[in-house]
C-alpha positions, -999 to 999 in steps of 0.1 A, spaced: 808 -17 -670 811 -39 -635 783 -35 -613 778 -46 -576 746 -61 -565 731 -55 -528 696 -66 -518 677 -40 -491 646 -40 -472 615 -28 -490 622 -55 -517 647 -40 -536 679 -52 -551 705 -23 -555 728 -22 -587 758 0 -583 782 10 -609 811 37 -608 782 57 -626 755 56 -609 730 33 -589 697 23 -603 670 -1 -579 654 -32 -594 623 -52 -576 631 -81 -558 601 -97 -541 610 -115 -507 578 -136 -507 597 -155 -533 632 -144 -538 633 -132 -570 649 -108 -594 626 -83 -623 647 -67 -648 633 -52 -674 632 -62 -712 658 -42 -730 633 -19 -750 612 -9 -712 654 -5 -700 659 21 -727 627 42 -720 630 35 -684 663 34 -670 685 64 -663 702 77 -695 740 68 -681 728 32 -678 710 28 -708 740 15 -730 746 -11 -703 716 -35 -701 733 -65 -719 760 -59 -694 735 -57 -662 717 -87 -680 749 -108 -676 765 -99 -644 730 -101 -628 721 -138 -645 758 -148 -629 747 -133 -593 713 -147 -592 730 -182 -605 754 -183 -576 722 -176 -552 695 -200 -568 671 -170 -572 651 -168 -600 657 -138 -626 626 -130 -647 633 -104 -681 596 -88 -682 580 -61 -696 562 -52 -666 593 -47 -642 603 -20 -632 637 0 -624 640 33 -600 667 54 -590 673 65 -555 
């Protein structure tokens, strides 16, 4: 599954794929991205996205590295839908 990433106001990162969109936290005070752990992802992500935690993690890690933005995988991170 391929994802594209687009920051938007309100400290959000929109993650888009052919199956849908979801939103991760992207605080702007100190630019960073927060991805829920795989366990939290399985409980909180939209059903269509649950099988793709590893895919989004790998792609998001590469996207963040190119932009020098820290990526944190955290139990307290949230995932939202539109």
